[in-house]
C-alpha positions in Angstrom: -37.5 -39.3 -23.7 -38.1 -39.3 -20.0 -41.7 -40.4 -20.5 -40.6 -43.5 -22.6 -38.0 -44.3 -20.0 -40.6 -44.2 -17.2 -43.0 -46.3 -19.2 -40.4 -48.9 -19.8 -39.6 -49.1 -16.1 -43.3 -49.6 -15.3 -43.5 -52.4 -17.8 -40.5 -54.1 -16.4 -41.9 -53.9 -12.9 -45.2 -55.4 -14.1 -43.5 -58.3 -15.8 -41.3 -59.0 -12.8 -44.3 -58.9 -10.5 -46.2 -61.3 -12.7 -43.2 -63.7 -12.9 -42.7 -63.6 -9.1 -46.4 -64.3 -8.6 -46.3 -67.2 -11.0 -43.3 -68.7 -9.3 -44.9 -68.4 -5.9 -48.3 -69.7 -7.0 -47.2 -72.3 -9.5 -48.4 -75.2 -7.3 -51.8 -73.5 -6.5 -52.8 -70.7 -8.9 -55.4 -69.5 -6.5 -58.9 -68.3 -7.1 -60.3 -64.8 -7.2 -64.0 -64.0 -7.3 -65.3 -60.5 -7.9 -69.1 -60.0 -7.7 -70.6 -56.7 -9.0 -74.1 -55.9 -10.0 -75.1 -59.6 -9.7 -72.4 -60.7 -12.1 -69.5 -62.9 -10.9 -66.0 -62.5 -12.3 -63.5 -65.2 -11.6 -59.8 -65.6 -12.4 -56.6 -66.8 -10.9 -54.4 -64.8 -8.5 -51.7 -64.5 -11.1 -54.1 -63.0 -13.7 -55.5 -60.7 -11.1 -52.1 -59.4 -10.1 -51.2 -58.9 -13.8 -54.4 -57.1 -14.5 -53.9 -54.8 -11.5 -50.3 -53.9 -12.5 -51.5 -53.3 -16.0 -54.3 -51.0 -14.8 -51.8 -49.1 -12.7 -49.6 -48.6 -15.7 -52.5 -47.4 -17.8 -53.7 -45.0 -15.1 -50.1 -43.6 -14.7 -49.8 -43.2 -18.5 -53.1 -41.4 -18.8 -52.2 -39.0 -15.9 -48.8 -38.3 -17.4 -50.2 -37.6 -20.8 -52.8 -35.2 -19.2 -50.1 -33.3 -17.3 -47.5 -33.4 -20.1 -48.5 -30.0 -21.6 -48.4 -28.3 -18.2 -45.0 -29.8 -17.4 -43.7 -28.8 -20.8 -44.8 -25.2 -20.3 -43.2 -25.1 -16.8 -39.9 -26.4 -18.2 -40.1 -23.9 -21.0 -40.6 -21.0 -18.5 -37.8 -22.3 -16.3 -35.5 -22.5 -19.3 -36.5 -19.0 -20.3 -35.8 -17.7 -16.8 -32.4 -19.4 -16.7 -31.6 -17.8 -20.1 -32.7 -14.4 -18.9 -30.6 -14.7 -15.7 -27.5 -15.6 -17.7 -28.0 -12.9 -20.3 -28.8 -10.3 -17.6 -25.7 -11.1 -15.6 -23.6 -10.9 -18.7 -25.2 -7.6 -19.6 -24.6 -6.3 -16.1 -20.9 -7.3 -16.4 -20.6 -5.5 -19.7 -22.3 -2.3 -18.4 -25.6 -2.6 -20.4 -27.5 -1.7 -17.2 -30.9 -1.0 -18.7 -31.0 -4.3 -20.6 -29.6 -6.2 -17.6 -32.2 -4.7 -15.3 -35.1 -5.6 -17.6 -33.9 -9.2 -18.1 -33.2 -9.8 -14.4 -36.4 -8.3 -13.2 -38.4 -10.5 -15.6 -36.5 -13.6 -14.4 -37.1 -12.7 -10.8 -40.9 -12.3 -11.4 -41.2 -15.6 -13.4 -39.3 -18.0 -11.3 -39.1 -17.8 -7.5 -36.0 -20.0 -7.4 -34.0 -17.3 -9.1 -35.6 -14.4 -7.3 -32.9 -13.6 -4.7 -30.0 -13.5 -7.1 -31.9 -12.0 -10.0 -33.5 -9.2 -7.9 -30.2 -8.3 -6.3 -28.5 -8.1 -9.6 -31.4 -6.0 -11.0 -30.8 -3.6 -8.0 -27.1 -3.4 -8.9 -28.1 -2.6 -12.5 -30.4 0.2 -11.3 -27.6 1.6 -9.2 -25.3 1.5 -12.2 -27.8 3.7 -14.1 -27.9 6.1 -11.2 -31.5 5.2 -10.3 -31.6 4.9 -6.6 -35.4 4.9 -6.4 -35.5 2.1 -8.9 -33.0 0.1 -6.9 -35.1 0.6 -3.8 -38.2 -0.5 -5.7 -36.6 -3.8 -6.7 -35.7 -4.5 -3.1 -39.3 -3.6 -1.9 -40.6 -6.3 -4.2 -39.1 -8.9 -2.0 -41.8 -8.3 0.5 -41.4 -10.7 3.4 -39.4 -13.1 1.3 -35.6 -13.5 1.8 -35.3 -11.0 4.6 -31.5 -11.5 5.1 -30.8 -10.9 1.4 -33.0 -7.8 1.4 -31.4 -6.4 4.6 -27.8 -6.9 3.2 -28.8 -5.1 0.0 -30.4 -2.2 1.9 -27.4 -1.9 4.1 -25.0 -1.7 1.1 -27.1 1.0 -0.5 -27.1 3.0 2.8 -23.4 2.7 3.3 -22.7 3.9 -0.3 -24.8 7.0 0.5 -22.9 7.3 3.9 -26.0 6.5 6.0 -24.7 4.1 8.5 -27.6 4.5 10.9 -30.0 3.3 8.1 -27.7 0.4 7.4 -27.8 -0.7 11.0 -31.6 -0.4 11.1 -31.9 -2.6 8.1 -29.4 -5.2 9.5 -31.1 -5.3 12.9 -34.5 -6.4 11.4 -35.7 -9.4 13.5 -36.6 -11.4 10.4 -33.0 -11.1 9.1 -31.5 -12.7 12.1 -29.1 -14.5 12.4 -27.1 -12.5 9.9 -25.0 -14.3 7.3 -21.3 -13.4 7.1 -21.8 -10.6 4.6 -24.3 -9.0 7.0 -21.9 -9.2 9.9 -19.2 -7.5 7.9 -21.6 -4.7 6.9 -22.7 -4.2 10.5 -19.1 -3.8 11.7 -18.4 -1.3 9.0 -21.5 0.6 9.8 -20.6 0.7 13.5 -17.2 2.1 12.7 -18.7 4.8 10.5 -21.0 5.9 13.3 -18.1 6.6 15.6 -18.5 3.3 17.6 -15.3 1.6 16.5 -15.2 -0.4 19.8 -18.5 -2.1 18.7 -17.0 -2.9 15.3 -13.8 -4.2 17.0 -16.0 -6.5 19.1 -17.3 -8.2 16.0 -13.9 -9.3 14.8 -14.2 -12.7 16.5 -17.5 -13.5 14.7 -16.1 -12.3 11.4 -13.1 -14.6 11.7 -15.2 -17.6 12.8 -17.5 -17.2 9.7 -14.7 -16.3 7.3 -16.6 -13.1 6.4 -13.6 -11.4 5.0 -10.1 -12.4 3.9 -7.6 -12.5 6.7 -5.6 -9.6 5.2 -8.7 -7.4 5.2 -9.5 -8.4 8.8 -6.0 -7.5 9.9 -6.3 -4.1 8.4 -9.7 -3.5 9.9 -8.4 -4.7 13.3 -5.7 -2.1 13.3 -8.0 0.7 12.0 -10.8 -0.1 14.4 -8.4 -0.4 17.4 -6.9 3.0 16.7 -10.3 4.5 16.2 -11.6 3.0 19.5 -8.7 4.6 21.3 -9.4 8.0 19.7 -13.0 7.7 20.9 -12.2 7.0 24.5 -14.0 9.6 26.6 -11.7 9.4 29.7 -8.4 8.1 30.9 -9.9 5.0 32.6 -11.7 3.9 29.4 -8.6 4.6 27.4 -6.5 2.4 29.7 -9.1 -0.3 29.7 -9.2 -0.4 25.9 -5.4 -0.3 25.6 -4.9 -3.2 28.0 -7.6 -5.3 26.2 -5.7 -5.1 22.9 -3.4 -8.0 21.9 0.3 -7.2 22.4 1.1 -7.4 18.7 -1.6 -4.8 17.9 -0.2 -2.4 20.5 3.0 -2.2 18.5 1.2 -1.2 15.3 2.1 2.4 14.3 -1.5 3.7 13.9 -2.6 2.2 17.2 0.5 3.5 19.1 0.0 7.0 17.7 -3.7 7.0 18.5 -3.1 6.0 22.1 -0.3 8.5 22.5 -2.4 11.4 21.0 -5.4 10.6 23.2 -3.3 10.1 26.3 -1.7 13.6 25.7 -5.1 15.1 25.2 -6.3 13.6 28.5 -3.2 14.8 30.3 -1.6 11.4 30.6 1.8 12.5 29.5 3.9 9.8 31.1 1.7 7.0 29.6 2.0 8.6 26.1 5.8 8.8 26.3 6.1 5.2 27.7 3.9 3.8 24.9 6.0 5.5 22.2 9.3 4.4 23.8 8.1 0.8 24.2 7.0 0.7 20.5 10.3 2.2 19.3 12.4 -0.2 21.4 10.4 -3.1 19.9 10.2 -2.0 16.3 11.7 1.2 14.8 9.2 3.4 12.9 10.0 6.9 11.7 6.5 8.1 12.2 6.5 7.1 15.9 10.0 8.6 16.3 8.8 11.9 14.8 5.7 11.9 17.1 7.9 11.3 20.2 10.3 14.0 19.1 7.4 16.5 18.7 6.1 16.1 22.2 7.1 18.8 24.7 6.0 16.9 27.8 7.9 14.9 30.4 11.5 15.2 31.6 13.6 16.9 28.9 16.8 15.3 30.1 15.2 11.8 29.9 13.8 12.5 26.4 17.2 13.9 25.2 19.1 10.8 26.4 16.5 8.5 24.8 16.7 10.3 21.4 20.5 10.4 21.5 20.6 6.7 22.0 18.1 6.1 19.2 20.1 8.4 16.9 23.2 6.3 17.5 21.3 3.3 16.4 19.5 5.1 13.6 21.8 7.9 12.4 19.6 8.8 9.4 16.4 9.5 11.4 15.2 13.0 10.6 12.5 12.8 13.2 15.0 12.3 16.1 17.2 15.0 14.7 14.3 17.4 14.7 13.5 16.4 18.3 17.0 17.0 19.5 17.2 20.3 17.6 14.0 21.4 19.4 15.4 20.5 22.8 18.7 22.3 22.2 16.8 25.3 21.0 14.8 25.3 24.2 18.1 25.3 26.0 19.3 28.2 23.9 22.1 26.0 22.5 21.9 27.4 19.0 25.0 25.8 17.4 23.9 22.3 18.3 20.3 23.0 17.3 21.4 24.3 13.9 23.7 21.4 13.4 20.8 18.9 14.0 18.5 20.9 11.8 20.9 20.9 9.0 21.4 17.2 9.3 17.7 16.6 9.3 17.3 18.7 6.2 20.0 16.7 4.5 18.0 13.5 5.4 14.9 14.9 3.8 13.1 16.4 6.8 11.5 19.0 4.6 9.4 22.0 5.6 9.3 21.1 9.4 13.0 21.5 9.6 13.0 24.7 7.7 10.3 26.2 9.9 12.3 25.3 13.0 15.4 26.8 11.4 13.5 30.0 10.7 12.2 30.1 14.2 15.7 29.8 15.5 17.1 32.6 13.3 14.1 34.8 14.2 14.8 34.3 17.9 18.4 35.3 17.3 17.2 38.5 15.5 18.4 37.4 12.0 15.5 38.6 10.0 17.0 37.9 6.6 17.8 34.2 7.2 14.6 33.6 9.0 12.6 34.8 6.0 14.7 32.7 3.7 14.1 29.6 5.9 10.3 30.2 5.9 10.4 30.7 2.2 12.3 27.4 1.9 9.7 25.7 4.1 7.0 26.7 1.5 9.2 25.6 -1.3 9.8 22.2 0.4 6.1 21.8 0.9 5.5 22.3 -2.8 8.4 20.0 -3.8 10.3 23.0 -5.2 14.1 23.5 -5.0 15.2 25.3 -1.9 17.6 28.2 -1.7 20.9 27.6 0.2 21.5 29.7 3.3 24.5 32.1 3.2 27.6 31.1 5.3 27.1 31.7 9.0 28.1 35.2 10.1 28.8 36.1 13.7 26.1 38.3 15.3 28.6 41.0 16.1 29.5 41.5 12.5 25.9 41.7 11.2 25.7 45.5 11.5 28.6 45.7 9.1 26.6 44.0 6.5 24.1 46.8 6.3 24.6 48.8 3.1 25.9 52.4 3.5 22.9 54.0 2.0 20.7 52.4 4.7 22.5 54.3 7.5 21.6 57.7 8.7 24.0 60.6 9.3 25.1 59.2 12.6 26.0 55.8 11.1 23.0 54.0 12.5 20.7 51.9 10.4 17.3 53.3 9.3 14.2 51.7 10.8 12.0 50.4 8.0 9.0 49.6 10.1 8.9 45.9 9.8 9.9 44.2 13.0 11.8 40.8 13.0 9.3 38.0 12.7 8.0 36.2 15.7 9.3 32.6 16.1 5.8 31.3 15.5 5.2 33.3 12.3 4.7 31.2 9.1 5.2 32.5 5.5 
């Protein structure tokens, strides 16, 4: 149908050309003389133009007819390649990996226009079959063609196998530069996996400009990479530099605050750790941050106690703050208040940590039976099993009276059974 349409166009052009020539030369038809081999050919200009256009149409028609079989064969191959790509992608989606790999590989070999998509899909089919060598072979057939596509596929294979260095090597290939958005995202993930989260964090601007990932995923990565970069800080100066470089809204995120506080404590920067936690809690309450602040045993105890008492007034159901206050009172040997805070923390779901502290306190007071019961409850709480209630509080002076008569010797003193009271740091 396209051949007939083209032929009709040529005929119309010839007729229009002849008509235009006749209109222009109607007063003087002109004279054309052609001499060849001693023979003269004469005609008018209008006839010469008509014959020239006719000859052009005939030549075009002959060439078209000669090339028609080749063009038909090419269109057939292209249609076949399109069909194989479609069938292969559908088979890949359905999990028919062997069939998908065969169809896609054939399509990639037959038509260079479909090679990038078809070969990458064939690689995915080989991975689906568990054939890593076959997947690599598909990528190797790219040769020097489509370097960025090949680099991205190699990086994805390396990251799946947890080989971030190989992923970075593939992505840093000169021929693959500049990397497309997907390549930048893979490079950032690879940097983070190698323990260079600061490098990954530095790529966030480029990732946002190129819309490499949805904003929600970029926000999660920003928080995760910021926290990891703080953990990786080798000294206090680098830690402070990275902390100050973070946006203010990131410095209030719980994982980032906890990472900074942990690293600051490890580097002996106790005041900075406490201040960061206090600032975060004043800006936005978070139970994990409160529990971390309460667990620290650095800084001025009176200052920390006043802070936690103020927070507890504002958040009376915070088990983390209750545990922190219980710990401070225990350090001051104020057992009644410590036990009260611990019991309140247990009632608020503090779990095994509160029971361990309760056991430590009983052990320090020499109450072996209740200490063991508390440690056992700590294990039960960790396993989500029901805990056993403690017996009513008994004055220390009356505890000897609770010893059964048969456990006393002839002088009324208790027998020594050989197992000493547990140390406050023992765990059962």
